[in-house]
Each structure stands twice: as C-alpha cells, then as structure tokens.
N, C-alpha and C positions, 0 to 999 in steps of 0.2 A: 138592531144596529146592526145583524149579520150583514145585510145588505151594502152597508156604508162602505166595504173596504173595497168594492167593485168602482167605487170613485175614491181613487189617490186621493185627491186634495179633503176630501168631506173626512177620509180616512186617516191621512197626514195630522188632520186640526184636532180629530178626537184623540188622536195616540199623545199627540203633543200635549192635551189637555188632559190627560191622565184619565179619559171615560172610554175608549177604545179597547172594549171588551172581547174582540174578538181579533186582536192584534197579530196574530199567529197567522193569519188571512190575508194579513196587508205584507206582511215582513218574512222573510224567508225563502224560501223557494216553494216558487207553484207552476204546475204545469196546464199545460191548455194547448187543443191540438185543432192547428188550422190546416185543415183543407188533408194535405196527405203529410204534414210534417207538423213538428212539437214545437211550444213554445215554449221554453224555460225562465220566467221571472224572478229576479233574486233584488233582495231589497233587505239593508242593510242600514241600522241606524251608528254612526259613527262621527258625529257634529266637529271633531277635533282635529280629523282626519286632512291632509292636506290632498290625499290619494287615496281610493281606493279600487284594489282589480279583485278579479274573480278567478282563483286559479284552481284545476283540478284536473281529473283526469282526461277529459275531453279540451283544455285548453292548456296551456304551457303552466306547468306547475312554479316557473320563476317569476315571468312578469305578468301573462296571461292575460284576460278580457278588463279592458279600462271602465270603469262603470261612472256612473257619472250625481254627482248631488244637483235633480235638474229645477228640485222645486227650494235648493237651499235652505233646507230644516235639517238638514243633517243626516238624512238616509237616501243613498245612494243604489243607485238602480240602475240593470240590464238587463235585456233580455237575447236569451241564447235559441237561438233556429236547428232543428236537428231533427234528420233524416230520419231516426231513430230514437229510443227511447234510450234513456239517460237515469233512470230507474236501478239505483245498484252502485252509479258513479261515484266517486270521492271527491269534493270540493272543500277550500278553505277563502279565505277572506286576506288580501292580503294588503295590509292597511298602512298609510308612509302619514311620518308626524316629526317632524321638525329636522327631516332628513332621516330620519331611523325609518327602520319595517317591522312588520311584527304580522306573524300567518295567526290567524282568528279559525275556530271553528265557529258556525253559523251559529248562533246565542236562539233560535228559531227551528233548527232543527229537526223533523221527526226522526231521524235516524241518522247513529252515530258509530262509528267505531268506537272501538273499546278497551281498557286497561293500556298498550303501550304506544297503543292508535288512536290518533284524535281529531281525523278529521272528519268532517259531516257526511252525511250521504243521501242521496236523490233518494226521495220517498213517496207515494201517493200509501197515503193509508185510509182510504177510502175502499169502500165494496168487499168490506168483511162482513158476514152476514150474520148478525144476532139470531140468537132463541131466549133472549130472557124478559120477556110479555110477562109471563107469568110471575116471575121475579118482581117486576115492577110494582105488579097490582098489588102482591102480596106486600111492597114496601109501604104503597103508596096505605095503605091499612094501615100495618103495621106501626108505623113509624108517623104517622101525620100529628102534628103539635098540637098539643093538648095546656090547658090553660096550668099554669105550677106553679108556685108560691117562687121560687128560686129562679126561674126564669119563663116567665109568664109569655105562655104563647110557645116554647122552645120545648116543652117537658114531654118526653114519652113512655107512655105507659104501656112498655114492653119489656121482653127480656131479651136484654145484650150482655153476650159473652163472649170474648172478643181472643181470639188466638195471635197473638204476638211473633211473629215467623220474621227470618234474613232466609230470601232464598238461598242462597248460595251455601248455607252449612246446614241447612233441614237432613236433605240426601246427598250425595253424590251417589256417580257413579266409580267403582271399581277403572283401575286405569295403570300402566305399566310405566306410561312418560311420567306420571305426578304419582307422587306417596302418600298426599292428599284428593288424591282422587279427581274425577272431573263432576265440573257443572254438569244439574242434567238442564232442560231444556223448559221453557215454561208450559209445553206441554203436557210433557212426561210428569210435572211437579203435578198439573191440574189434575190429571189423570189420579191420581197416586192422594192425591190432597184432599179433593174434594168428600172421599167417601169414609175419607177418616175423621177429618172435619163431623160430617155427618153425625158417625157411627158416635163422636167423642163428646155429643151432645154441645158445641160452639156454633152462635149462630153470624160473627163474622169472620173475618182473616184481619191481621192488620200490618200490612208487609212493610217492613225498614224499607227505606228510599231501593225504588227502582228506577227511579230517573240514572240517565248517564254520569258515571262519575267513575275516574282513572285508578284510585285506588281503593282494593277490597279494606284495606286495615280503618278507613274510614267508616265503614260501616254502611257509604250509602248517604250520610252526611254530610260529606263535600262535591254538592253536586257542578257536573260543569253544562252537561243538556237537560236544561230544566222541561222541555217536550218533547226528549227522546226515553221510551223504555230504552234501559241496559241493553245492549248487542250481547252480555256474559249469554244470556239464557234466549236469543233468537233477537225474530224481526218481529214489528212493532203487531203486524197480525197475530202472532204469537200469541203473545200477550190479550190479545182480545181473546182471544180461544183461553187462556187463563180463566178470565176473569166470567166470560161469557158458562165455563162450562161452570163454575163456583156459584152462579145465578142460578143454573141449570138445578143445582144440587140445593138449593133454596140458605145458599152459605153468602154473606154480603161482603164485599170488596173494600177497606180503608186503608191509604194509602201513607206513609210517614211521608210528610211535607217539608223544605226548606227555605221558605224565606227571611231567615235572617242574615244568611252570611254563607258566603263562597268561597272556593280554594283559591289558591294563588298560582294554580296552574299557567302556563303560559301559554296555550288555546284554549283559554275559558276568556271569562269575564272579566278578569284581573287586569286596570287597565287598559278596556279594552280595544282603544284610539290612540293609545300612547300616553295616555293622560286618564288617573280619574276618571269613569265615567260612572259603568254602574254605583259604583261606589261612594258612601258619605267622602267629600274631600277633605273635612278637615282632622287635625292629627289625634280631637278628645274625640270624635269616633269613628275612624274610617277602619281600625285594625283591630281585631281579637287575638292579643297576644298570643294567650294559651292555644288557643284554637290553630291560631298561625292562617286565620284567614281574615277577609276583609266583608266588613258590615254593608246590605243592602241604603243604599240613601231613601227611603223610604217618602221623604217629602220630593222628588222627584219626578214630577207625572211621567213621564215616558215610562219610568220604573213600576210603576203604581200599574199600570197599561199593563206592562210586561208581566209580572206577578199574578196580578186579577184573572188577567188572559190565560195566565199558567194554570190556575189552580179550576177555573170553569171547563177549561181545555181539559183537562182530567174526566171531568163528569161527562163533555158533550160525547168525545170521541172515544172515548174508553167506557164509557158505562160502573164507573167507581162509582160508589156508596157515601165515602165521607175522608176528608184528609182529618189526619193528629198535625197538628201545626208545632213544627221542634223549636224548642228554646224562646218560648213567648216571654220570658223575664226576658232573658238578652237584648232584647227589643223594647222593652216597656221602658227600660231605664239606663239612663244617662251614664249609673257610675258603675254598671253591671263589670264585674270582676277586674274595676276598674280601685286603683289608689288614689286619697286625697293629691287633689293637683294635678291627674291625668282627663280628669272632663271637667264640663264647664256645665253651669244651669242656665235650666230654659227663663226665661223673662219673667218667671215667677219667681224663681230663685228657688226650686225645686230639681229634683232627677227623673222627673218623669218624661217624657219621651214623647212631646206632644204630637209628632208626625209620624211612630209607629201606631199612639193610639189611633189617629183617625185612618191610618191604611188599616191597621185590624176593622173599623168598620163598616170603614167602606167594603173591603175582602166579603165579612162574613153577611153584609146586605145585598151585596151582589149575588153570591150563592142562593142566599134562602130566597130572593125574590124569584133564579130560574127553578131553584130544585128545595123544594119545601119542606122536602121529607131527607136534606141530604145533614151526614154526621160531622159536624165542626168542631174537633177535640185539642184543648188547648194541653199540650204540657208546659204548667207553668207551677213555679213550685213556691211560691211566695205569697203575701198574704193580699194582695190586690184584688180589690172591692170590685163585685160583680161581671166577672167574666165571661158568666152563664146568663148573663141579663139581655135582652134584645135592646140592641140599638137604640129603639125607640124611647127605650127607659133608662137610657143612661149609661146602659152596658156594651161590652166589646164585643156581642151577639154570638159567642159560642155557644155550642147546645151543650156542651161537657169539658169535663175538665179535670187530670185527672189528681187523686189527691192523694199527692208524694210526703206528706205530713203524716198521712195514716202508715204507709206502709214504711219510711224509716221508725216511726213509733215500736211498728209491730216485730220488726226482724230485731228490733232491742231486744224486746219483750220475751221473742223466743229463743233469743240466746242467752238466754240469761238462765240461771240454776233456780228452777221450780223453789230452794227455800229462800230465793232471796225476792221473787217476785210479788210479794205481798206489797213491800215498797214501792213495788209501780204500776201499780193495781192500775192508775190513773191512764198507762196507755191504751189497757182496754177501754176506759170509760170517758176520756175526754172528745173521744172523736165526735162523739153523741151530740157534743156541746156548738158544735158546727157544722155536721151533718147537712145540716138544711139550709146553707148559708148559698153555696153553689150547687148543682146538677153533677154531681162526682163519677168518678169512674174508679174503683180500687184496683192500681195496676198493680201487677209480680211481670215487672217490665223487664228487656236487654240490660238497659244499668246495673239494676241489682243484683246480677247475676255472672261478674264479671270485674278483675282488676283487684283480686282477693276479696271480695266482699262474700264469696261460696255462694253455690246454690243455696235453693229453699232448702231441699229436702239436708244440707250441708248446714243450715244454720242453724238449725234445730239442737237445742241443749240435750246431750245424753246418749247415752250406745247406742248401736246401731239399732236394735227394737224400738226405744224410745223413739227413736228421730221420725219413723214410719209413723206412727204410732199419734206423734206432736205434731207432726205436718197434714193429717188427716185431721184432726179438731180444729186444725188455724185452717185449713182450705174451707171447712165448714161454719166457720166462725165468717168468715170472709164473706161466703154464697149467699148466705144469710143476714148479713148489714145492707142497711136501706145504701140503694148504688146499683150499679152497674161493674161489669166483672170484665178485667184481661190477666191475662198467666200468658205468659212466652216460653213457647216454644220447649220440650225437655222437661217441662215441671212437672208435666202431665204422668209421665211415668221417674219422676226421682232419680233424673240421674242427677250421679253425683262430681261429674266434673263440671267447672266453670265454662258456662258456652266459651267456644272457642271459634272466631270466623274463618276459620282456615279448616277446619276439620266438621264433617257429617257429626250430627247426634250420635250419641251413645247407644244403638238403637239394638244391641248385642244385650244391652243391658235388660232386655225384655227378657232372655233366658232365663233369667235370674227370678224365684218367684213373687218375693216381697215388690220388685219392680213391676211385675205382672198383675201383683194385683194393687198395688198402687195406681194404677192405668187404669183397673177394671173399675177402682171407688169413684175416679175422678169424671169416667165417664156417667157411673151411676147419681155421683153427686151434681153432674153438670145437667142432665136429664131429668131429676127430680127439682132441681132448677127450673125448667123449660117448662113443666108443669106444674109449677105450684106457684099461681097467678100473688098468693102474699109474700112471694118473694120480689116482686117486681114491678105491681099494678100501684104502688103506691111507696114510692122512692126518695118523693122530696116535702114529707112533710112528717110531721107527728100523726100524723092518721095513721099511718104503712108501719108505725113502730111503740112499744112500749115497753119500758122496764118492768121486768118481775123482782130479779134481785140485781142491782149490778155493784152492792158495796161487799163482796163477800171473798176480800181481801185475802184473808187467812186462810182461805181454802183456795185460792186462783181460780174461783167458777165465776160465770157469769150465767143469767140467765134473761131471755127478754120474751118480745113478742111479735111474731108479721102480721100483717091486717091486709087484705083486701077489701076492695069499694064494698062487696056485697059485707063485712061484715066479719066474715071468715077468719078465722086465725092457726096461726101455727107457733107453737110453744120452742123454742130453743136452749136447750142448756150444754153448757161447753166446760168442759172441766180442762184449765193447763196444769194440774199436777200428776202427778205417778202414784199419785193412790186412789184407788175404788173406793168411790161413796155407795153405800149400802143403805138402802131407805132413805134416800135424800129429799129432801122436802120441798114441794113444787105446788107453789101459791098459785091460785088459780082464783079467778072472779064468781066462776059458774059451774053450778054443781055438776055432777055426772059422769059418764064413763070414759077415760080417754083410753088413746092407743098410741103404740112408738109406730112412727112411720119411716126411720131411719136411724140408723146407728152405725158409730165409724168404727167399733169395737167387733163389729161380725165375722169369722174368723174366713168369712168369702178373703174378705180384707187383710188377710193377717192378724187381724185383731186376737184377743182373747177370751172374747166371746161371753161380754158381760153386755145382756142383751133384756130386754124389757119384753117379754112373747105374750104376756097375760093384756086382757084388758085391764085395765085401770080405773078403780073408784075412789071417790072425791069423799076424803072426812070433812071434820067442822073441829078445830081447835081455838083456845082465846088466846091471843096473844098480849102480850105486857102490857097495853092499853086499855085492853080489858074487851077487845073488839072482838068478835066471830071470823074465822075468816077460812077458808074454801083449802083445800089440800090434798095431793098426792103423793104417793109416794115410789121415787123410783131408784135401780140400782145405775149408777153413772157410775162409766167406766175410767179407769186412772187415762188421763192423756186424750179425753176423748169429748164425742157432743153428740148428744140427742135430738133430735125432730120429735114432738108432737101432736095428738091434736084431739079435738074434742067432737065423739062417737053419737050420745045420746045423754037423755036429760033435760029435765026444765031450765030453763032459764033462771036460778033463783040466787039473787048477790046479798051477799051477807057484809 
C-alpha cells in the first residue's frame, strides 16, 4: 500500500475509505528535487473550508499562497518551488470558514515548534543511519507469538520489565534561567539512560507521550502534533538517536499514545476547518468536560486513516517496539464520565461505543499484520472482556492490559495497619481469581504517585524503617506474580516526594544509605527476575502458578510456587507482618534439600539479617486429615520475602 500515495487519486480514495495506512505520505509537507530546484507539496484535509492558504516564513504570514481543492474531496493542495532548502522553515494553514479565519498547524507535520510557539516546521526525517539490526533479531526471537490461553497467538513467553518515565523530569540541567533547571536533550538522556536501565535490570522503557504538546502540565497527554516528536528535547533525528541508543543496549522503547482525545488549543485539531472535524459532532460524544478535551470521531474514515497511520508511523520511522494506548475505557463506553441524560445509547440500547470497538480492532489488526512482535498495551480500568484476545477470536486485539485493579487493591493493603490486614487478606489472593483472564502487566504507574496518592515508599504503613522493609517485600511479591511488570521512575530508589513534572527526580536521595540500598535491591531483584525463567515463562495459566498457602490471614503470609516450562520451580514466601517467624513451615510435594536464593532482609539491602544460609532438609508430618506431608522450616523475616528452590533429593510425593 506504500506506493498508493504516488497516485493522488488512489491515495485520496483510500484515505476517505479509512484504509490509507500511509496517510502521512499523502498529506502534510513533502519535498522533491526537480533539476536544480526543490518542490514542496503541501496537502491538508479541510472539507468544510471555504478557502485555505499556506502562510509561512517563505510566503506572507497574512495571506500567503492560495491552495486548491483540486479533487473536491476536502483535500487542499499547493506546490511551492524554491531555489533553496526550506528545511527548518515555519508554516501554518490559514483556513477560512463563513467569513472567519483560523491559523492551524499541520496535523501531519513531522516537526513542530513547542510550548508557546505553535507553527509547524518543514522537515525531512529520512537519512538517519540505524544500528539496531541485532536488537530486531533478538526481539523477533524473544517476542515471537506463542500459543496462550488468555490471548492465543499473542502471548509472549519472555521477561518484560518496564521502566516508565517522563523525559522532562527524569533529569534536568542546572540553569540560572530557571529554578527548575533546563531540559536535557534526547541524545543526552539516551546516553545516561541506556546504561542505567541495563544495569538496573529493565527490559523496556515506556515514555509518557513525546508527541508534540503545548503544555507541560498535561504530561504529554494532550497532543497537538501526532507525527512530531516534541521539540523540547531536540529534532526528529535526535529522537531517532534516542531509540537507536536504547536498542544498541538491548532496551526496547514503548510510547504512550493518545487516540482517545485531543486538546482545544486554537492551533490544533480543535474544530480544524472552522467547525467539528476530527472530533465527534454530537454533544453526547464530542467533549470530555473534566479533561477539557475533544474526543476523536472514531467512526469517521478519515480519522481512522489519520490514527492508524500514526500508530504505524512510529513503528516504521522511529523503530519503536510498542504502544501503550491511553484511556481505552473512555473510548469503549458511551457513558464514560457522563451523568444520565448526557449520553445516548447505541442501536442496541447499551453503553458500548461500537465505532470505538471497531477502530481498536482495526488498529491492532493493522499493527500486528506488519509488526508481529509489537507490544500493544491497553490502559483499561474496567472489566471489559477479551481485551487481549486476537481480533480473529472476537477480542480487541491488544496483547497486554494494565492490571489496575490489582494495583488499587495492593495500595490499600500496604497502607493498612498490619493488625487489621487479616480482614483484607483477600486483596492478596483475589487477583489470582482473574489472573489468566487477560495477559496482564502489573503497573506501578505515574498516576499512582501524584495528587496526594503518595510515592510507593510513602504508601507503606509504619515507621521509616518499616516502610523500606515493606516496600522490599511488596516489590518481591509483585515481581513473582504471574504477569509482566512496570514501575515508574524514582520508585527504584524509594523517592518519598510525589512525582513533580516541573522538577527532576530527587537523585540526591542516593546519598542516604537506605535509598542507595533500595536502588541496589531493585537492581538485584530485577536481574533475579530476568535470570529466573520460572517467573516469566508461563505467565498465562495455572501451569505456571500453584498456591502453597493462601489462607494464612492471621499472620499476613502467603506462599506459592512459580514454574517454568521444564517443570522447575521456585518457592516464594511473603510476610506482610512486622513479626519475624522462626521455624516457619513451608509445605512441599517433593522431599529433598532446598536452598534460599533471594531474601529481602539481607544487611546489604538495609534489612535485619534474618536469612537462611544453610541447606534446608525436608521432614514429614501428619496433617489433621491423617495425610503425610513433606515440609521444611525457614526463618521468615518481618515485612520480608524469601525465594527458594529444591537442589537435591529424589522425587517422592506423599
């Protein structure tokens, strides 16, 4: 389909049909050399416009160059011939509708001004020299699609440990011009970030939206330039360097992507040609009052071409590895954040947005058709079914979904006084009731460390010392649960302050022993996860998980097994109580000797040193039913977790 854009009639036909998935090669600004001159063709979709002019640095900014609606399909076009390159020059479209004029940035621009400046910039994003072939070979093997119960054909039998971050506030450069410091550029961040993530044991980085956006306070989620990496941190090739550098270090790159809504900034998509165009037209769907944004009209074919092309654009041109799709619930439900009377049911009388459902299926089918090792992750907070099943089986077609229910339950649990946790023990066990309904990612996300919700370390109940011990236990429990992992920047060294988009992380906290010990602990835990196939080979069924003790609510303890494809096992015991349990009994099926592999209470992590350094031999006891049971005893640290394995002994089940 790539070549259809060489034929404008064909490109236009598919664009209006909703299937031009290279729409950015048809619309926008495109450069061509003709003899000793350069031709720049500009195209913009504005079907309600009475007139459109190209205004720019190289034409008048008042009246500019008149564009023509040659094929009467709402696409306006003009070609500007220049003796010199226009790369780096600014431009907009001046759109007339019913006697009023509007200055609009190019929706398909590859480069844009940023913050208070809103013009599009002529750019050629070709020519970057990539050096990530080895990464793509590795990724193709690591993330090939395996059969799986939750999403057959989409399940990945590979470790996935994501570091979520905001580029504007990870680190900043000291500056006399701003008390908050200045942004680092894409290249500077990449050079520091790549070795850091590798050392810390992360497999991927997930970037909060880097598409151009006018306001830092939106965290990037109110996008004005969907095809332009924000100029806050450099030019398009600089972001390509970022991705390439991460890939050279064996780190994948996931982008947060926002196809649900867009802001009402005057230069953006809002009422683009003088009236609703990119947004729904009906008041029951058009606007999200709380966010102050407009919802995309996902049933309109031209919007489908715009958004699906955009998703594929980031894979094709910037070599990204996945998209985390923001606010999926707001797309799926007609009554999302609306009161009765503010929404209209569909033709079946329900609250399902059929157009959004069809769009998400089209999106995921298109991505996986071209990139079968992609990561398509849904941020979806409801019990909508089959989000991670393939489209061919009636699902929405994502391959992962954030498990936000687990996160909310666990934050409530760890904030509670341990004396009362026995009444909330189901928050530890209930997630296993639905753990394999979807392919889940366990998220500690940016949304959970802002707006008074406290940082992860500060969510923990108790004294300063207890908070660190509890966080180590919590993180171990999370890393051993069946599902992939994600943590937000700053969590790894237990930053107490909530995330603040206007300031860099509090890296100075690493000068304090407890915070450096936590960073060391997270690095060791992450790398233990990566090296332990039992923790990730079978994340999608009970074949990879088995309860040992789920009901020890009085002591706030759970224990379970994680299993690999070759049947090897790890035993995980987690104590969410501030009481050390000496000679704690761990029941096992197989007699023999066992050893401790990982303990959160080691001195080097700031713990109290309650460890099990000797080999542990099993004994036999008779339970209340008269059945003989193998067991061994361990010292279980307060607010701690222990991971063990069997190292010898014949397989004797009793």
